[in-house]
N, C-alpha and C positions, 0 to 999 in steps of 0.2 A: 351509427358506431362506426369509431373507426378498429384499425388491427389489432390495438393495445387492449378494447376491451371485450376480442373474442380468447379469452387466454385456453380456451378447449382448442382451439387451433396452434396453439404454440410449436406443441412437438411434432408438427410437420415442417418447423424450420428447426428448433432446436431437438435436434434428433437424439442425444445423449445427453437429454435433460441436465444443462447447466443451472437451470432452475434451482435443480435442489439443492447444488452447493452452495450458490448465492442465498437464498433462504435460510439456511443453518450457518448462517455466521455467527449467531447469538451463542448456540449450541458449540461452536467451536472453541469460542474466545472460552465460556464457561468449562469445557472440556479442558484445555491447555492449561487452564489457572490452577485445578483441581491436580491435575497430574504431575506440574511441576514441580509441588511442594512434597512429591515422593524420591525427588532426584539428591541425591547425597553428592554432597560437593565436600572436597577436602578442607580442614579448617584455616587451611592457609589462605583459601579463595577471597576472604574476607578481607585481604592485603593486597589492593591494586592499585596501581596510581593512572589507569586511563585503559580504557576498554574500545576493543576492535571488532566490530561486526563484519564477517564475509559473507560473502552470499551473491547471486545476479538474480537479475530479473524477479517473478515472482515469489522467490527467496529471500530479496534483499530488502523488498519496500518494507517488511513488518519493522528492520531496523532500521531503515529510515524515520519511522514515525516515532518509534519511539524514542528515536535520538533527540527530535525536536520536539516532542514531548515532554520530557522530561531534563532539556537543556537549561532548565531553572531551577530544576532541583536535584542534579546530581553533582557533587563538588569536582568532581575527575571527568578530562573531556572524554567523549564517544566519536568514533569514526567509523563509517561504514566502506568499508573496501568493494570495488566492484572491479577484480582483474587478478591479473597471476601472480603480481609482489605485492610484498609488505612492505610498507615503509620501513626506515630503518633503525626508527626511534622502539619499535615494537622489541621489548624485551621480555624478560622472567616476571617483570613487574606489571605487564599488560595482561587483564584477561580478554583472552580470543572467543569469540564464539562464532561457530560456523557454522553456517544455517543449508541446508541442501536439500530440498524437498524429495528429488530421488536420490540423493546421496552421490553422486556422477558427475556433480557439474565441471569440467575441468579445471575452469579459472579458479573454483572455492577447493577444489584437494589441491592443487599445488600452490595455492597461500597458504590453505591448512598446514601439508608437510613443511612449510618454512617456518611457521608457529611452532612446530614441533620441536626443529632444529635449534629456536632462538629458546626454548624451554619457556614458553610464555603457558599460563594457565588456559588452558584450554577445555572447552566445551562444545559438544556438538548437536544440531537440530536436525532431524533428518525422519525419513519416514525408511530408508534402507541403502543399500550399496555401498561403495566401495567405502564410504569414509565413517560408515556405522562399524563397521568388521573393522577397520582402525581405531577405531574408538575402545572397541571390545577388545581387542588384544591387547591394548596400552592401558589399558581400566582409566579411561577418561570419561569425565562424566558425561551422559548422553542424554539426549531428550529424543525418545523415538516415539513417533504416533503413527496413526493405525487409521488410513483417512483416503480413499481414493478418489481424486481428481485432478486437475492441472494444477500447479504450484502456485499458480496468482490468485486460486480458490480457493487456498489452503491459508490466507490472510491471517482468520482467527488464530491458529494454530501458530504460527512464526511471529505476529504481534505478541501474543500473550506470552508465549515463551519467552521471548526476550525480555519483554516487561517482567515476567514473573521471576526470572534466573536474578533481574539486578534487584528487586525488591527483596529475595531471599540471601542475597550477600549485603545487605543492608546498604547498598550505593543509594537507594531510592526510598522512599515512604509510603507505599499504595497499600492503606488499610482495605482489608477482605470484604467490609461493610462498601465502602465505595466502588467498588469492582462488582460484585453483586448487584448491587442497585441499578450500575449501570448496564449490566446484559438485561436486567427486570424494564430499563427505558427500551434497548433496543427492541425487545418482544412486544414493547407498546408501540414502537414505530412500525414492525413487522406490518400491524394489523392495517397501517395506514399505507402500505406502500406494497402491498401484495396484490400479485393478478387480479385479483376477484374485485377490487374497488376501483372504479369508474375513473377514466382519464380526470374528469372535472373535480374529483376531490382526491387526486393520487399527484402527489407532487413529483415522485420518480418520473413519472407516466409524462406529464406536464413538461419535463425539463428537456425529455427525449425528444418531443414533438418540436422544441423550440430549436435542441442542435442537430435535426433530422437535416441531413444533404450540406452540413457547414464542417467547414475548418476551424476546430473548437481551441481556442488560446485561454489557459485558465489562471488568472490571478489568485495569489493566497500569500497571506505575513503569517510569520509566527510560525507553531506546529501547523497550519492550512498549507504551508508550504509543499509541507510533505502529503499532504493531502490532493492537493494540486495533482502531483506528481504521480501518483496513486490513480486516480483519475484519467487522466492523460495517457496510461499503461492499458488500464483499463479500456477506455474506449478505441486504441490500436487493436486490443487483443478479442478482446468481446463483442466490439461492435465493427471492425475492420475498418474502423476510420481515424483520418488523419487529426491530431493534434500535437499540441504544444502547451507549455506551462510557463510563466513567467515567476518571478520571487519580488515580491514587493520589501521594502523601497526600492531596489533595486532596478525596477523595472520604468520608473519615472526617471531612469537617468538614461534613457536609450530605446526602449520598446515604443514609447510614446512619441517618438521622433521618428519610424518606421512605418507610421500611417497612410502614407503617402503613394507610396507604388504595391504595388500595379494597378492601374488606374479602376478597377472593377473589384478592386478587393471588399469593398463593405457589401459586394454582392455572394461574397465568399466563405466570409470567416462570422463568426460569433464570439464573443468575449465572456465567458462566464466568472464573476467575481466572486469569493468564498470570502465568506464575513463573518466573523467570531465576535461576540460580546466582548472577549477575552483581548480583543487587537489591540496594541498601541494607539490611543488617538489619534498621533499623528498619521499612522497607516489609513485608519479610518478616514480621515481628510484626503490621502492623498488618492484613495479610492474615487471619492467622491470628484475629483479634479479631474484624475483621468474619464471619468462617464461624462464631463462636462467634453471633454476631447471628443470621446467616441460619437459626442453628439454632434458636434462639429462636421466629422467626417460622414456621417450616417449611418455607423457602425454599431448593429445590434452589439447588446449587450442583456447581462442581467446581473441583479445581486444576489446572491444566494446562501440564506439562513436558515439555522436547524430551530424549531421553536423546542423550548419545555428542556434544553437539556442545562443543570444546573450546575455542573462542575466540567471541565476541562475535557477530563478522561469521557466522559459520557459525549461531548461534544463531537470531542475528535473520530469517534467509533460511530455514532450518529452521521457524519458526514460521508464516512467510511461507505455504512450500509447503503443509506440514498442513491449515493453516486454509484458502487457496486449494481442497485437495481435499473441506474437510469442506462449505463454500460448494456446491461440485458435488453433493456426496452429498444432501444438506438437497435442491436443485433435485429429484432424482431422489425423494426422499419423499416431494416434493412435488406431483410428479405436473407440474411448471412447464419449459417450455424455459428453459435458464438463459442463452442468449443476449440473445433479444430484450430490450430496455427499451423500451416501449411508452409508458409515462405519462414519459419523456423526450423522447421524440419526439413525443409530442402539445405537450407543454411548448414545444420548439423549434418544432414549426411554428405555432402561435399567434403565437409571439414575431415569427417574420417578417410576420406581418400589420401589424407596426407595424416599419418599415425602421428598422435599427441605423446609425446616425451616425457615419463612420469618424472 
């Protein structure tokens, strides 16, 4: 029996019980979807020409996933901005969603202030902090949730809030029944990947063992591009493991050439290809050709699918849930506490030495 099949020992490594937050992902989605229905928006918010989502790190990734998911369902452009400055095109016809778990993210706050100056239609998603104070004082629509974790593990709130806002403003059309069916599917998936399920029957544990001690390169097309990005960041923050992601079809125009050096590359990397039943057929073909190239170079890889997901929404959130558990199990294998992010804290402390000018 390996370390992953001894969940009674997890707490020795996971000293702050991040497992609880990982497991509660379906409940987060369900709660946020219900609560966002109670947020009141001015009637003129239904008339917008574009959407901009502000955020950094774990607060922004929900916007990334929503953007890719609804790209073929929404008739106006959606952009995610991770920076201090807004694009010049933001104006009074722009819906700006500012997502900051802490409410004190300096990049998001500065860009948010610019959105206010431009008289954009603003909405705030947060737990507290400075941005919630601004929203309340200026009577800006605010979704404030109470959930104690790291920003990355509040993904269910950030994703479902952004999706729910777009849906409530009739920019997309997601039926309530479809969302509820997706939550039911996620709860069923939990029974297959939870810690008490042995590695031999647990897709997330099996994958963690394959990725152990490897630099992971993730491939994804369509909306799985954003899922790959999410998994990359979860490997970084939870497992403290180096990872990168590549988008298809773009990877076919550069990545496939960079497999020659260093000479020991095959010993160090593992390529994980995320495959969807909804992928463009040419991208499926491209994935298969890439597998031939990887075989020629002796580079290990795996194609990952999720079973029984009947809709795009169900599939995308199933991937998120499965891969979040995989990053957690990798933390256990790496014998590293998944919650602390010491290098991020060090960086923030150094930034405080030079005060941020609001």
